[in-house]
N, CA, C and O atoms as a GROMACS GRO file, in nm:
protein
  476
    1MET      N    1  16.764  16.016   4.759
    1MET     CA    2  16.710  16.099   4.653
    1MET      C    3  16.620  16.013   4.563
    1MET      O    4  16.662  15.907   4.516
    2GLN      N    5  16.501  16.059   4.540
    2GLN     CA    6  16.406  15.986   4.458
    2GLN      C    7  16.421  16.026   4.311
    2GLN      O    8  16.426  16.145   4.278
    3MET      N    9  16.430  15.925   4.224
    3MET     CA   10  16.445  15.951   4.080
    3MET      C   11  16.306  15.964   4.018
    3MET      O   12  16.214  15.890   4.052
    4ARG      N   13  16.292  16.059   3.928
    4ARG     CA   14  16.166  16.080   3.859
    4ARG      C   15  16.187  16.056   3.710
    4ARG      O   16  16.300  16.060   3.661
    5LEU      N   17  16.078  16.032   3.639
    5LEU     CA   18  16.085  16.007   3.496
    5LEU      C   19  16.144  16.126   3.422
    5LEU      O   20  16.213  16.110   3.321
    6GLU      N   21  16.118  16.246   3.471
    6GLU     CA   22  16.169  16.366   3.406
    6GLU      C   23  16.322  16.370   3.406
    6GLU      O   24  16.383  16.431   3.319
    7ASP      N   25  16.383  16.304   3.505
    7ASP     CA   26  16.529  16.302   3.514
    7ASP      C   27  16.591  16.224   3.398
    7ASP      O   28  16.706  16.249   3.362
    8PHE      N   29  16.517  16.130   3.340
    8PHE     CA   30  16.569  16.047   3.232
    8PHE      C   31  16.528  16.095   3.094
    8PHE      O   32  16.575  16.043   2.993
    9ARG      N   33  16.441  16.193   3.089
    9ARG     CA   34  16.384  16.237   2.963
    9ARG      C   35  16.488  16.311   2.879
    9ARG      O   36  16.562  16.396   2.929
   10ASP      N   37  16.491  16.278   2.751
   10ASP     CA   38  16.575  16.352   2.657
   10ASP      C   39  16.501  16.359   2.524
   10ASP      O   40  16.380  16.336   2.520
   11GLU      N   41  16.568  16.390   2.420
   11GLU     CA   42  16.502  16.408   2.291
   11GLU      C   43  16.509  16.284   2.203
   11GLU      O   44  16.494  16.295   2.081
   12THR      N   45  16.532  16.166   2.260
   12THR     CA   46  16.537  16.043   2.182
   12THR      C   47  16.426  15.949   2.226
   12THR      O   48  16.387  15.947   2.343
   13CYS      N   49  16.378  15.871   2.132
   13CYS     CA   50  16.271  15.775   2.154
   13CYS      C   51  16.323  15.657   2.238
   13CYS      O   52  16.434  15.610   2.215
   14LEU      N   53  16.244  15.612   2.334
   14LEU     CA   54  16.284  15.498   2.416
   14LEU      C   55  16.291  15.368   2.336
   14LEU      O   56  16.367  15.278   2.372
   15TRP      N   57  16.213  15.357   2.229
   15TRP     CA   58  16.208  15.232   2.153
   15TRP      C   59  16.312  15.228   2.041
   15TRP      O   60  16.395  15.138   2.036
   16CYS      N   61  16.307  15.324   1.952
   16CYS     CA   62  16.393  15.319   1.833
   16CYS      C   63  16.517  15.407   1.845
   16CYS      O   64  16.610  15.393   1.766
   17GLY      N   65  16.519  15.497   1.942
   17GLY     CA   66  16.632  15.587   1.957
   17GLY      C   67  16.628  15.706   1.863
   17GLY      O   68  16.720  15.787   1.860
   18GLY      N   69  16.520  15.715   1.785
   18GLY     CA   70  16.504  15.827   1.693
   18GLY      C   71  16.478  15.957   1.767
   18GLY      O   72  16.450  15.958   1.887
   19GLU      N   73  16.488  16.065   1.695
   19GLU     CA   74  16.471  16.197   1.756
   19GLU      C   75  16.323  16.231   1.769
   19GLU      O   76  16.244  16.207   1.678
   20ILE      N   77  16.286  16.288   1.883
   20ILE     CA   78  16.149  16.333   1.908
   20ILE      C   79  16.138  16.477   1.861
   20ILE      O   80  16.220  16.561   1.896
   21ASP      N   81  16.035  16.505   1.781
   21ASP     CA   82  16.013  16.640   1.729
   21ASP      C   83  15.970  16.731   1.843
   21ASP      O   84  15.859  16.718   1.895
   22MET      N   85  16.055  16.823   1.881
   22MET     CA   86  16.028  16.911   1.995
   22MET      C   87  15.930  17.023   1.962
   22MET      O   88  15.892  17.100   2.050
   23ASP      N   89  15.889  17.035   1.834
   23ASP     CA   90  15.794  17.138   1.795
   23ASP      C   91  15.650  17.097   1.823
   23ASP      O   92  15.560  17.181   1.819
   24GLN      N   93  15.627  16.971   1.851
   24GLN     CA   94  15.492  16.922   1.877
   24GLN      C   95  15.448  16.959   2.018
   24GLN      O   96  15.531  16.982   2.106
   25PRO      N   97  15.315  16.964   2.040
   25PRO     CA   98  15.266  16.996   2.174
   25PRO      C   99  15.309  16.889   2.275
   25PRO      O  100  15.310  16.770   2.244
   26HIS      N  101  15.344  16.931   2.393
   26HIS     CA  102  15.385  16.844   2.503
   26HIS      C  103  15.506  16.759   2.467
   26HIS      O  104  15.521  16.649   2.520
   27ALA      N  105  15.590  16.807   2.380
   27ALA     CA  106  15.707  16.730   2.336
   27ALA      C  107  15.802  16.701   2.451
   27ALA      O  108  15.871  16.599   2.450
   28SER      N  109  15.807  16.788   2.549
   28SER     CA  110  15.898  16.766   2.661
   28SER      C  111  15.855  16.647   2.747
   28SER      O  112  15.936  16.593   2.823
   29LYS      N  113  15.728  16.606   2.736
   29LYS     CA  114  15.677  16.493   2.814
   29LYS      C  115  15.674  16.363   2.733
   29LYS      O  116  15.641  16.258   2.787
   30ARG      N  117  15.706  16.370   2.606
   30ARG     CA  118  15.696  16.252   2.521
   30ARG      C  119  15.814  16.159   2.542
   30ARG      O  120  15.928  16.203   2.562
   31LEU      N  121  15.787  16.029   2.537
   31LEU     CA  122  15.890  15.927   2.552
   31LEU      C  123  15.922  15.858   2.420
   31LEU      O  124  16.029  15.800   2.404
   32TYR      N  125  15.827  15.863   2.325
   32TYR     CA  126  15.840  15.790   2.199
   32TYR      C  127  15.820  15.887   2.083
   32TYR      O  128  15.753  15.989   2.098
   33CYS      N  129  15.878  15.854   1.970
   33CYS     CA  130  15.866  15.943   1.854
   33CYS      C  131  15.728  15.935   1.789
   33CYS      O  132  15.688  16.028   1.719
   34GLY      N  133  15.655  15.827   1.812
   34GLY     CA  134  15.522  15.814   1.754
   34GLY      C  135  15.446  15.699   1.818
   34GLY      O  136  15.498  15.628   1.904
   35SER      N  137  15.322  15.682   1.773
   35SER     CA  138  15.238  15.577   1.831
   35SER      C  139  15.289  15.437   1.795
   35SER      O  140  15.270  15.343   1.872
   36GLU      N  141  15.354  15.422   1.679
   36GLU     CA  142  15.408  15.291   1.641
   36GLU      C  143  15.513  15.246   1.741
   36GLU      O  144  15.513  15.130   1.784
   37CYS      N  145  15.604  15.335   1.777
   37CYS     CA  146  15.709  15.301   1.873
   37CYS      C  147  15.651  15.276   2.012
   37CYS      O  148  15.693  15.184   2.082
   38ARG      N  149  15.554  15.357   2.051
   38ARG     CA  150  15.491  15.339   2.182
   38ARG      C  151  15.424  15.202   2.190
   38ARG      O  152  15.440  15.129   2.288
   39ASN      N  153  15.348  15.167   2.084
   39ASN     CA  154  15.279  15.038   2.082
   39ASN      C  155  15.379  14.922   2.079
   39ASN      O  156  15.361  14.823   2.149
   40ALA      N  157  15.483  14.935   1.998
   40ALA     CA  158  15.584  14.829   1.990
   40ALA      C  159  15.652  14.809   2.124
   40ALA      O  160  15.676  14.696   2.166
   41TYR      N  161  15.684  14.918   2.192
   41TYR     CA  162  15.750  14.909   2.323
   41TYR      C  163  15.661  14.837   2.424
   41TYR      O  164  15.707  14.747   2.494
   42HIS      N  165  15.534  14.876   2.431
   42HIS     CA  166  15.444  14.815   2.528
   42HIS      C  167  15.409  14.671   2.491
   42HIS      O  168  15.393  14.587   2.579
   43ASN      N  169  15.398  14.641   2.362
   43ASN     CA  170  15.375  14.502   2.320
   43ASN      C  171  15.493  14.414   2.359
   43ASN      O  172  15.474  14.301   2.404
   44ASP      N  173  15.613  14.466   2.342
   44ASP     CA  174  15.732  14.390   2.379
   44ASP      C  175  15.737  14.366   2.530
   44ASP      O  176  15.769  14.255   2.574
   45LEU      N  177  15.704  14.467   2.608
   45LEU     CA  178  15.700  14.450   2.754
   45LEU      C  179  15.598  14.344   2.793
   45LEU      O  180  15.624  14.260   2.879
   46ARG      N  181  15.480  14.349   2.729
   46ARG     CA  182  15.375  14.253   2.760
   46ARG      C  183  15.420  14.111   2.726
   46ARG      O  184  15.400  14.019   2.805
   47LYS      N  185  15.481  14.094   2.608
   47LYS     CA  186  15.527  13.961   2.567
   47LYS      C  187  15.634  13.908   2.661
   47LYS      O  188  15.632  13.790   2.697
   48GLN      N  189  15.726  13.993   2.701
   48GLN     CA  190  15.831  13.949   2.795
   48GLN      C  191  15.769  13.908   2.928
   48GLN      O  192  15.810  13.808   2.987
   49GLY      N  193  15.673  13.985   2.974
   49GLY     CA  194  15.607  13.953   3.100
   49GLY      C  195  15.530  13.824   3.092
   49GLY      O  196  15.537  13.741   3.183
   50GLU      N  197  15.454  13.804   2.984
   50GLU     CA  198  15.377  13.681   2.967
   50GLU      C  199  15.470  13.561   2.958
   50GLU      O  200  15.442  13.457   3.018
   51ARG      N  201  15.578  13.575   2.885
   51ARG     CA  202  15.672  13.463   2.872
   51ARG      C  203  15.731  13.428   3.008
   51ARG      O  204  15.744  13.310   3.041
   52GLY      N  205  15.766  13.528   3.086
   52GLY     CA  206  15.818  13.502   3.220
   52GLY      C  207  15.713  13.437   3.308
   52GLY      O  208  15.744  13.346   3.385
   53ASP      N  209  15.588  13.483   3.297
   53ASP     CA  210  15.480  13.423   3.375
   53ASP      C  211  15.458  13.278   3.335
   53ASP      O  212  15.436  13.193   3.421
   54ARG      N  213  15.465  13.250   3.206
   54ARG     CA  214  15.444  13.113   3.159
   54ARG      C  215  15.556  13.021   3.204
   54ARG      O  216  15.532  12.905   3.239
   55LEU      N  217  15.679  13.071   3.204
   55LEU     CA  218  15.790  12.989   3.249
   55LEU      C  219  15.776  12.957   3.398
   55LEU      O  220  15.813  12.849   3.442
   56ALA      N  221  15.723  13.051   3.473
   56ALA     CA  222  15.709  13.032   3.617
   56ALA      C  223  15.594  12.938   3.652
   56ALA      O  224  15.591  12.884   3.762
   57LEU      N  225  15.500  12.917   3.559
   57LEU     CA  226  15.384  12.834   3.589
   57LEU      C  227  15.418  12.686   3.604
   57LEU      O  228  15.354  12.615   3.680
   58ASN      N  229  15.519  12.639   3.532
   58ASN     CA  230  15.561  12.500   3.538
   58ASN      C  231  15.444  12.406   3.506
   58ASN      O  232  15.413  12.316   3.583
   59ARG      N  233  15.382  12.428   3.391
   59ARG     CA  234  15.267  12.348   3.349
   59ARG      C  235  15.314  12.220   3.279
   59ARG      O  236  15.422  12.218   3.220
   60HIS      N  237  15.233  12.113   3.286
   60HIS     CA  238  15.267  11.987   3.223
   60HIS      C  239  15.150  11.938   3.139
   60HIS      O  240  15.033  11.964   3.170
   61CYS      N  241  15.182  11.867   3.032
   61CYS     CA  242  15.084  11.813   2.938
   61CYS      C  243  14.997  11.708   3.007
   61CYS      O  244  15.046  11.629   3.087
   62ARG      N  245  14.868  11.709   2.978
   62ARG     CA  246  14.776  11.611   3.037
   62ARG      C  247  14.796  11.471   2.982
   62ARG      O  248  14.760  11.373   3.047
   63LEU      N  249  14.853  11.460   2.863
   63LEU     CA  250  14.870  11.328   2.802
   63LEU      C  251  15.006  11.268   2.833
   63LEU      O  252  15.014  11.156   2.884
   64CYS      N  253  15.112  11.340   2.803
   64CYS     CA  254  15.246  11.282   2.813
   64CYS      C  255  15.326  11.331   2.933
   64CYS      O  256  15.437  11.283   2.957
   65GLU      N  257  15.273  11.426   3.009
   65GLU     CA  258  15.337  11.479   3.130
   65GLU      C  259  15.464  11.559   3.103
   65GLU      O  260  15.536  11.593   3.198
   66ARG      N  261  15.495  11.591   2.976
   66ARG     CA  262  15.610  11.677   2.947
   66ARG      C  263  15.572  11.821   2.977
   66ARG      O  264  15.454  11.855   2.977
   67PRO      N  265  15.672  11.909   3.003
   67PRO     CA  266  15.640  12.050   3.029
   67PRO      C  267  15.582  12.117   2.905
   67PRO      O  268  15.624  12.090   2.793
   68ILE      N  269  15.485  12.205   2.925
   68ILE     CA  270  15.425  12.280   2.815
   68ILE      C  271  15.517  12.397   2.783
   68ILE      O  272  15.553  12.472   2.874
   69PRO      N  273  15.557  12.414   2.656
   69PRO     CA  274  15.648  12.524   2.620
   69PRO      C  275  15.588  12.660   2.654
   69PRO      O  276  15.466  12.678   2.650
   70ALA      N  277  15.674  12.754   2.687
   70ALA     CA  278  15.628  12.888   2.726
   70ALA      C  279  15.560  12.961   2.611
   70ALA      O  280  15.481  13.052   2.634
   71GLU      N  281  15.590  12.922   2.486
   71GLU     CA  282  15.530  12.989   2.370
   71GLU      C  283  15.383  12.953   2.353
   71GLU      O  284  15.309  13.026   2.287
   72ARG      N  285  15.339  12.842   2.413
   72ARG     CA  286  15.200  12.800   2.399
   72ARG      C  287  15.109  12.894   2.478
   72ARG      O  288  15.151  12.959   2.573
   73ASP      N  289  14.984  12.899   2.437
   73ASP     CA  290  14.884  12.983   2.502
   73ASP      C  291  14.873  12.947   2.650
   73ASP      O  292  14.896  12.833   2.689
   74LEU      N  293  14.838  13.045   2.731
   74LEU     CA  294  14.825  13.021   2.875
   74LEU      C  295  14.716  12.920   2.907
   74LEU      O  296  14.721  12.855   3.012
   75ARG      N  297  14.619  12.905   2.818
   75ARG     CA  298  14.510  12.810   2.842
   75ARG      C  299  14.543  12.670   2.792
   75ARG      O  300  14.462  12.578   2.809
   76ALA      N  301  14.659  12.652   2.730
   76ALA     CA  302  14.696  12.523   2.673
   76ALA      C  303  14.708  12.417   2.781
   76ALA      O  304  14.763  12.442   2.889
   77ILE      N  305  14.656  12.297   2.752
   77ILE     CA  306  14.669  12.187   2.846
   77ILE      C  307  14.749  12.072   2.786
   77ILE      O  308  14.776  11.973   2.854
   78TYR      N  309  14.788  12.086   2.660
   78TYR     CA  310  14.871  11.986   2.593
   78TYR      C  311  14.998  12.053   2.543
   78TYR      O  312  14.997  12.172   2.510
   79CYS      N  313  15.107  11.977   2.538
   79CYS     CA  314  15.236  12.035   2.500
   79CYS      C  315  15.248  12.054   2.350
   79CYS      O  316  15.330  12.135   2.305
   80SER      N  317  15.168  11.983   2.270
   80SER     CA  318  15.179  11.993   2.125
   80SER      C  319  15.044  11.963   2.061
   80SER      O  320  14.951  11.917   2.125
   81HIS      N  321  15.038  11.992   1.931
   81HIS     CA  322  14.916  11.960   1.856
   81HIS      C  323  14.898  11.808   1.848
   81HIS      O  324  14.785  11.759   1.845
   82ARG      N  325  15.008  11.735   1.844
   82ARG     CA  326  15.002  11.589   1.838
   82ARG      C  327  14.933  11.531   1.962
   82ARG      O  328  14.845  11.446   1.950
   83CYS      N  329  14.972  11.578   2.080
   83CYS     CA  330  14.910  11.528   2.204
   83CYS      C  331  14.761  11.562   2.208
   83CYS      O  332  14.679  11.480   2.250
   84LYS      N  333  14.726  11.683   2.164
   84LYS     CA  334  14.586  11.721   2.163
   84LYS      C  335  14.507  11.633   2.066
   84LYS      O  336  14.397  11.589   2.097
   85LYS      N  337  14.565  11.609   1.948
   85LYS     CA  338  14.497  11.527   1.847
   85LYS      C  339  14.476  11.385   1.898
   85LYS      O  340  14.368  11.328   1.880
   86LEU      N  341  14.578  11.326   1.960
   86LEU     CA  342  14.565  11.190   2.013
   86LEU      C  343  14.456  11.183   2.120
   86LEU      O  344  14.379  11.087   2.123
   87THR      N  345  14.450  11.282   2.206
   87THR     CA  346  14.348  11.284   2.310
   87THR      C  347  14.209  11.295   2.250
   87THR      O  348  14.116  11.225   2.294
   88MET      N  349  14.193  11.382   2.151
   88MET     CA  350  14.062  11.398   2.088
   88MET      C  351  14.020  11.271   2.014
   88MET      O  352  13.903  11.234   2.016
   89GLN      N  353  14.115  11.204   1.949
   89GLN     CA  354  14.084  11.079   1.880
   89GLN      C  355  14.039  10.972   1.978
   89GLN      O  356  13.943  10.899   1.952
   90ARG      N  357  14.107  10.963   2.091
   90ARG     CA  358  14.069  10.864   2.192
   90ARG      C  359  13.930  10.892   2.246
   90ARG      O  360  13.851  10.800   2.264
   91ALA      N  361  13.899  11.017   2.271
   91ALA     CA  362  13.767  11.054   2.322
   91ALA      C  363  13.659  11.024   2.218
   91ALA      O  364  13.551  10.975   2.253
   92TYR      N  365  13.688  11.052   2.091
   92TYR     CA  366  13.591  11.026   1.984
   92TYR      C  367  13.564  10.876   1.973
   92TYR      O  368  13.449  10.833   1.961
   93ARG      N  369  13.671  10.797   1.976
   93ARG     CA  370  13.653  10.651   1.966
   93ARG      C  371  13.575  10.596   2.084
   93ARG      O  372  13.493  10.505   2.067
   94ALA      N  373  13.599  10.648   2.202
   94ALA     CA  374  13.526  10.604   2.320
   94ALA      C  375  13.377  10.636   2.306
   94ALA      O  376  13.292  10.555   2.342
   95ARG      N  377  13.346  10.756   2.254
   95ARG     CA  378  13.206  10.792   2.233
   95ARG      C  379  13.141  10.699   2.130
   95ARG      O  380  13.027  10.658   2.147
   96GLN      N  381  13.215  10.667   2.024
   96GLN     CA  382  13.160  10.578   1.921
   96GLN      C  383  13.131  10.440   1.979
   96GLN      O  384  13.026  10.382   1.952
   97ARG      N  385  13.225  10.387   2.059
   97ARG     CA  386  13.203  10.255   2.122
   97ARG      C  387  13.082  10.261   2.214
   97ARG      O  388  13.004  10.166   2.220
   98ASN      N  389  13.068  10.369   2.287
   98ASN     CA  390  12.956  10.385   2.378
   98ASN      C  391  12.824  10.390   2.301
   98ASN      O  392  12.725  10.329   2.343
   99LEU      N  393  12.822  10.461   2.189
   99LEU     CA  394  12.700  10.468   2.108
   99LEU      C  395  12.663  10.332   2.050
   99LEU      O  396  12.545  10.297   2.044
  100VAL      N  397  12.762  10.257   2.007
  100VAL     CA  398  12.736  10.122   1.954
  100VAL      C  399  12.675  10.035   2.063
  100VAL      O  400  12.579   9.962   2.038
  101GLU      N  401  12.729  10.042   2.183
  101GLU     CA  402  12.676   9.963   2.294
  101GLU      C  403  12.534  10.005   2.330
  101GLU      O  404  12.450   9.920   2.357
  102ILE      N  405  12.508  10.134   2.330
  102ILE     CA  406  12.372  10.183   2.358
  102ILE      C  407  12.276  10.134   2.250
  102ILE      O  408  12.163  10.095   2.280
  103GLY      N  409  12.321  10.135   2.125
  103GLY     CA  410  12.238  10.085   2.016
  103GLY      C  411  12.207   9.937   2.031
  103GLY      O  412  12.094   9.895   2.007
  104ARG      N  413  12.305   9.859   2.070
  104ARG     CA  414  12.282   9.714   2.091
  104ARG      C  415  12.182   9.692   2.203
  104ARG      O  416  12.093   9.607   2.191
  105GLN      N  417  12.194   9.768   2.311
  105GLN     CA  418  12.101   9.753   2.422
  105GLN      C  419  11.960   9.793   2.380
  105GLN      O  420  11.863   9.728   2.419
  106ALA      N  421  11.948   9.898   2.301
  106ALA     CA  422  11.816   9.943   2.256
  106ALA      C  423  11.752   9.838   2.166
  106ALA      O  424  11.632   9.812   2.177
  107ILE      N  425  11.830   9.777   2.077
  107ILE     CA  426  11.776   9.673   1.989
  107ILE      C  427  11.732   9.553   2.071
  107ILE      O  428  11.626   9.496   2.046
  108ALA      N  429  11.813   9.514   2.168
  108ALA     CA  430  11.778   9.400   2.252
  108ALA      C  431  11.651   9.428   2.331
  108ALA      O  432  11.566   9.340   2.343
  109GLN      N  433  11.636   9.547   2.384
  109GLN     CA  434  11.516   9.582   2.459
  109GLN      C  435  11.393   9.588   2.369
  109GLN      O  436  11.285   9.547   2.410
  110SER      N  437  11.410   9.637   2.248
  110SER     CA  438  11.295   9.644   2.157
  110SER      C  439  11.251   9.504   2.116
  110SER      O  440  11.131   9.480   2.101
  111ARG      N  441  11.344   9.412   2.096
  111ARG     CA  442  11.307   9.274   2.063
  111ARG      C  443  11.231   9.211   2.179
  111ARG      O  444  11.131   9.142   2.159
  112PHE      N  445  11.280   9.235   2.300
  112PHE     CA  446  11.214   9.181   2.418
  112PHE      C  447  11.074   9.238   2.429
  112PHE      O  448  10.979   9.165   2.458
  113HIS      N  449  11.060   9.368   2.407
  113HIS     CA  450  10.930   9.434   2.415
  113HIS      C  451  10.836   9.382   2.306
  113HIS      O  452  10.718   9.361   2.333
  114CYS      N  453  10.886   9.362   2.186
  114CYS     CA  454  10.803   9.311   2.076
  114CYS      C  455  10.757   9.169   2.105
  114CYS      O  456  10.644   9.133   2.070
  115GLN      N  457  10.841   9.088   2.167
  115GLN     CA  458  10.801   8.951   2.200
  115GLN      C  459  10.689   8.951   2.303
  115GLN      O  460  10.600   8.866   2.297
  116GLU      N  461  10.690   9.045   2.398
  116GLU     CA  462  10.584   9.052   2.498
  116GLU      C  463  10.451   9.089   2.434
  116GLU      O  464  10.346   9.038   2.474
  117ILE      N  465  10.454   9.177   2.336
  117ILE     CA  466  10.331   9.223   2.272
  117ILE      C  467  10.269   9.111   2.189
  117ILE      O  468  10.147   9.094   2.190
  118THR      N  469  10.349   9.034   2.117
  118THR     CA  470  10.296   8.931   2.028
  118THR      C  471  10.249   8.808   2.104
  118THR      O  472  10.171   8.730   2.050
  119THR      N  473  10.291   8.787   2.224
  119THR     CA  474  10.249   8.667   2.297
  119THR      C  475  10.133   8.690   2.388
  119THR      O  476  10.087   8.597   2.454
   0.00000   0.00000   0.00000
């Protein structure tokens, strides 16, 4: 025997358990007492699903290799703000060192070029 949604329908809201006003149009087909309960129910389902999906991903931090918590965004590549900050600081310092080296090379080349012109 196949179960249908109508078999479970009654006059109580699926989310809050409150009573559904049967005087409204299509009240016999309603599952929630209002849009707030409907939205809350579906938001909760979405959050539970996302959390389960995140737990199943088994993601690890790019810096420290610890697991990324399920509460973090799905696009997160670091386990914490601290790991992200350390990575960004290291990248910034590397760029600064690179710029200093490029500047030194440019100065050395300009001196060499100036010596050729004056002689």
